[in-house]
N, C-alpha and C positions, 0 to 999 in steps of 0.2 A: 109761489108765485108764479101761479099757472095760465096764466093771461097777464099781458103789457099790450096798452095801447096808447098809442100817443100822436093817433090823427088829430091835427088840428080841422078845427070845421072854420066853417064861413064868419064872419064875426057881423051882425046886423047896425047899422046905422042909419037913424032916421025914416025908420021904416022901410029902407031899403033893404040888398044886402051887398055888402063889399067884401073881396079877397084883402086881407091885412098882405098878404107874400103871393107869389108867384107859386101855384102849386106846384107840392114836389112830388116826387115819385114814390107811390108804394112798397113798402118792401115788409115781408112777412119773413117770421126769424120763427122757426123749429129749433127744440134742443130737448135733450133726455134729462137735463138737471135746471132747477132753478136757477141755480149761479152761471151756468154757460150762456142759457138766456137774457139773465139779465147785460151777464158780459159784450153779448152779443149786439145787444141793443143800446147799450151805454156807446157803442162807437157810430152806429148809424144815424140815432137823434140827434137832430140839428141839421144834418145834411139832406134826411130822407123821413117822410111820413112812415110809420113801423108800427107794426101789429106782431103781436107773439105770440106763442101757443107752447106749452111740454106736450112733447108727442103723448104720453099717458093720460092726457086731457083729452076730452072729446072735440073732435075738428070743429073749430070755430072760421075756420078764412069764409069771409061773407062774400068778399069782391078779389077781383082777378089780380094780383101784383104784379109788378112791372118787374119784378126778383122776389125770388125765395132764397134764403140764407138757413142751409141747416147745420147745426154741428151736435155730432149723436155721433157713438160707439157702434161704428158697423160691424163690431164682432158678436154684438147684441141681436141674438133674433128677436125678440120685442120689438127693438126701432125698425129693424129692419121690417117687420108686419106694418108698424106703425105707420112708418112712411109709405108703406104699399098702400096701406088702406086712403090715405090722402093723392094717390096717383093720378086718378082725375083731375083734378084740381090742379097739381102741382105742372103737369102739362101744359096748364094754359099760361103760364109764366114764360116771359121771352129767355130767362135767366135761372138758372139753378144751380147755387156754389155751395156744394158740399167741403164741412171743415173739418177734417180730417183726424182724429186722436191718435190715429197709427197709419202711416203713409207707407203700407206696402205694397206689392203688387195686387195681392187679393182685395186690399181697402180700397184701392182705385177702380179697379175691377167692380167690386160691388157699388163703389158710388156712382159709376156711369149706367152699369143695369138699371138704376133706377131713377136715371133721369138727368145725370149731371150732365149742367153745360158745362163745368167748371169746376177743379178739385181743390182746395190748398190745402196745407198744413193749418192743425188747430192752435197750433201758436199765431195767434194773429197776427200778422204785418198789418196794422191798423192803414198804413198809404193804399196797400198791393188791395184788399178788400175794398176800399173806398171808390179806388179806382177802377176796379173792377166792374161794380155798380154803377159809375156813371159813365163810365165805356157805352158810347150808343149802340142799343142791339141791333141785327140786323135788319134792314129795311122790310118793311110787310105792307102789303095793301088791306086797309083797314082789319078784320078779325080775321082773317084766312093765314093758316098757318104756313108755313115755308113751304115749299113744296120740294127743297134743295136744301136736307140736314148733313151734307157731307161731310162735314167735321167731325159731326157728332157722333153720326153713324161708325165715320174711321177710328176716330177714338175708341167707342167702344168694341171695334173687331181688337184693336190693337191691345186694349186692356185684357179683354175677353182671354186672347191671343197668350199674352204673360201667365194670366191665371192658370192656364192649363198646365202651363209647365208646373207650377208653384204647386197646383194641386195633383197632379197626375190624370186631367180629366182629358177627355178625346180633343182634338184639333176643329174646330171648323173651319178648313179650308174655303169650302163655297162660299162664308161670309165674309172671310177676307177678303176675298178676289173679288167678290161683288162692291164690297166697301170701296176697294183699289177704281173698280170701274166707276163709281161714285166720282170721286176723286178726280178723276179724268174728264167725266161730263163734265163736273164743275171748273175746271182750267179751261178745256174748251168752249165755256159758256162763257166766266168771265175775267180769265188772264192769271198769272202767275202771280201776279202782284197781291193780288186782291184774297188771294189763298194765303200767302206768308204772312201777311196781316192780320188776316183771321185768324190763324192757327197761333202767331205769337201772342196774338191778344188773350187768348181763351184758353193755352196750355203750358204747361212746364215740364221741364226735364224732359226724361226720355221718351213721354207718349210726344213730344211737342216734336223731339227731334225727329223721329220715326212718321212722323204725319210732313213735317217739312222734307226731309228726304224722296218721301211717294213724290209727293207734288213738283218739284224740282226736277225728278228723273222722267216720267210724267210730261213736263212741259219740255224738257230736254230732247226726251222722242221726241212729240209732236214737231218741234223744230226741223229736228231731223229729216222727217218724215217718212217713219217705220211704219208698217202695216198695222192695220191689228191685231193679228196674232202675235207680235212682235212688240207690242206695245203693251199686251194684258203681261206677259212675260216680264216685262219689266216692272210694273207698278205691282204684281203679285211676288218679284224678288225683291222689290223696295220693299214691300209691306212684312216683309220675313225678315230681310237684312241682319236685324238687330232683334232676333227672338232668342238667343242665348244668352242677352242681359239681362232674362228672368231671373235667373240665377246665380244673380250679381245683390248685393245689399246696394240698396235703395243710397244708404250713406256713402257708397263709394259712386256709384252712379252720378248722383246729385250733389257730390262735395264743391262746395265754393272751390275755386283756386285749382293750383295744380296737383297732382298727385304723386303721390312719392312711389320708390320704384315695387315698391310691394303690390302696393294698389295697381298700380299699371300693370304689372303682370297677373293680376285677378283678371282686370279687363281684359285685358290682350286674351282671355280663355273662351271669351264670348263667341267668336266665329264656330272653333270646334263642335261647343256646347249647342249652338244651335242646327249645325249640322247635322251632328249625333241625335238631337230630338228627330230632326224631320227624316233622316233614311230610313228608307224603307216604306215610308210614308206612300199609299199608292196615289195619294191625287197632286204627289210634288213630284216633278219633275226634274233631270237630272242635270238641267242647266240651271233650278231654281236653286238647288244643291250645290251647284259648284258658286253658286253666287252667294249664298250663307257664308261660306265656307270662305271666300276668296275675296270679298269687298275690300278687304284690309291690305292687299297683294300690291306693289310696285313693279314698274316692267324694267327696274335697273336690280330687283332680286333683295331689295330691303323692307320690303312687307314683311305680314306675318300672318298667318300662321305657318306656312308651308314655303315661305321665301322663293316663292315663283319670278320668273322672266316672261322676257316679252309674248315670247313662241307660246305658253302655257297660257297667258288670261284671254277670256274671252269677251266678246262682243260686249254681252250686257255688263259683265261686269265691270269693264274701262268705263261703259256709259254711269254704272251706279258709282264707282269708288270717287269720281269726279262731283256726284250730285252729294254724298254723304258727306264731302270734305268743304263742299260748298254750305250745306247746309249748316254742318257743325259752325262754319265761322259766323253765320248772321241768324244763330238762333237766338232769342233773348232770354236774360240768366237776370235773375233778379240783383245778383249780387257784381256785373259787370255792363257796361253800355253795350247796346246790339253793335255789332259791325257794320259799317255799312258797306253794301254790294262792290260797289266797285274795290275799296279794298281788299274783301275778300277774293274777289277776282284776280288783282296784281298778285295775291297770293299762290293764286292755282297756276299763275302764270311764269310766278317762279317757282317753281318742283319739276326743274329741268330733268329731266331723263325717269322721272317716277311715272307721269300722267302721258297718256299719248297727246303730242304736240296738234294734230290736225284737231282732235274733239276738244282740246282748249280751246283752239281759235272756234269753232263753231258754237263753244259753249258761250260766249261771248257776249251775245245777243240775248240770252236765256238772262245770262246773270246780272243785264245792265238794262236792258229796255222791255221787256216782258212784262 
């Protein structure tokens, strides 16, 4: 089964042509086996006009789809080469959803490098996949590509950053910083609420969290009136703050529900792991290192890893800690409803003695109205 095609055509009636139903969005499916191809197509047929082909077949994408769904083993170099061969055509689709057989940091990074706009597990959640395809794509005028791909750029930078630790590759500090700058430009132009909605719609787990934290921290900095240099330090720190999580298994990072004591202990190693990975890098400032290591410290000394107290905690760390907690509370998880922003802000207000009260007060406008 190298080609599956179920695109309904118009029906002639009395010498004329009429549509029997509203035109359905066209989705193109690519897979590395016939079983995978048939499985994805069976989910989509009825909701979408579907065409599909195996990656080892000749490329037959004859029209621009609204979305591409790819289910393939990305550890296979032949699959990667086949996807790259189709890259020019795939890039024209507004949505490029990859269903990964193995959701490792490296696999996610590879998917984004191949142009993914959303990565989901290959153990397909039918409702989640259909919802992602039904979601309106970002508005555009005509066939002109979107000039602002801040979410995709930042997601790719974060995925590549995680992969650099996993694979022992050089870290692209300049690329990560540039992604942060693009987020800042995007939020300045479109606002925080639009950023939060877009990120939660298209990303899951650790990558979603990093994107949310960066957006919240940037908007917090803008609301405080920080200068350009301080804003750059803030978004660079936000982009790198969880880099130590690259050494933590995704089974723990993305576990549904509460972690046990042993899993919590593993999670709490990430600030030091991130600090040690970045320490000595000539493009990472001491202030960024401080933020990566200490973004889970509290003013009352109850945080980790160094149990710092108020006078030892810098301003960038204080801002990022508030942003980090808020983002964690409002992020989307498939196993729980998204917490309303007002409820998340009330939790921050209840953390007496742990967070700087004046900053929490200043954060109210960001949390509730921006």
